N, C-alpha and C positions, 0 to 999 in steps of 0.2 A: 705647449705640449698638453695632450689630453690625459686627465686622470684616469686611473683604472676604474674608478667608481662610475665613470661615464660610459663604460664599455657595454655594448648591447650583446646579449647572448642569443645566438640564432640556433633554434632547435631543428634538427633534421630528422624527420620520421622516415623509417625504412619499412616499406610495405612490399610483400610478395606480389609478383605480377598477377597472380590469380585473384588475390584479394583486391588488388588495385582495379582490375577490369570489372569486378562486381560492385565495388563500393564507391567508385569515383567516375565522374563523367567530364569530358573535355568541354570547356566553354566554347560556344560558337565563335569561329574566327580565330581560335588559338590552337596551337599544336603543343603547348607546354603548360597551359594554365588549366587546372582542374578544380572541380567542386566536389566535396564529400557529400554523398547522398544523405548521410545520417545527420551531419552537423551543419551543413551549409557553408562550412569554411572553405576558403579559396586558397589553393596552393600552386606554387611553381613546381613542376615535376621534372625529374631527370632520371633517365633509365641507367641503371648500373647492373649489368648482368641479369640475374633473375629477380632483381629487386628494383623498385622505383623509390627514389629519394624525393621527399616532399618537404618544402619549406613554405610555411604559411606566409602569404603576401598581403592579404586584405580580407575584407568581407564583401558580401554581394552589394551592399549599398555603395561602397567606394568604387567597386568595379562598374556599377551602373553609371556613376558620375563620370568615370573615365570614358566609358563607351559613348555617353552623350557628348562629351567634349570632343572626342574623335570624330563623331558623326557631324557635329557642327563644323569642325575644321575641314573635313572632306567636302561637305556641301559648299563651303566658301571657296575651296580650290576649284571645284567644278564651275561655280559661278564666275570665277575669274579666268576660266578657260584652260585650266591645267588638266 
């Protein structure tokens, strides 16, 4: 059983849709992952009425590593005829 000391707290930011459209941009190829223009932090977005909920998921360095891995995987599938 997991101790309560091991619990991770997830912070959800609530942003008005007007502020969201001005201060965040979607990462190419994603419809729910955005980057804050001011900080460069990357978030998972979820629309809730007139607000957008944002949960920090990573930083750009990590996202670039993921993208590279996905590109390599896609290229391997193409090479194998999929």
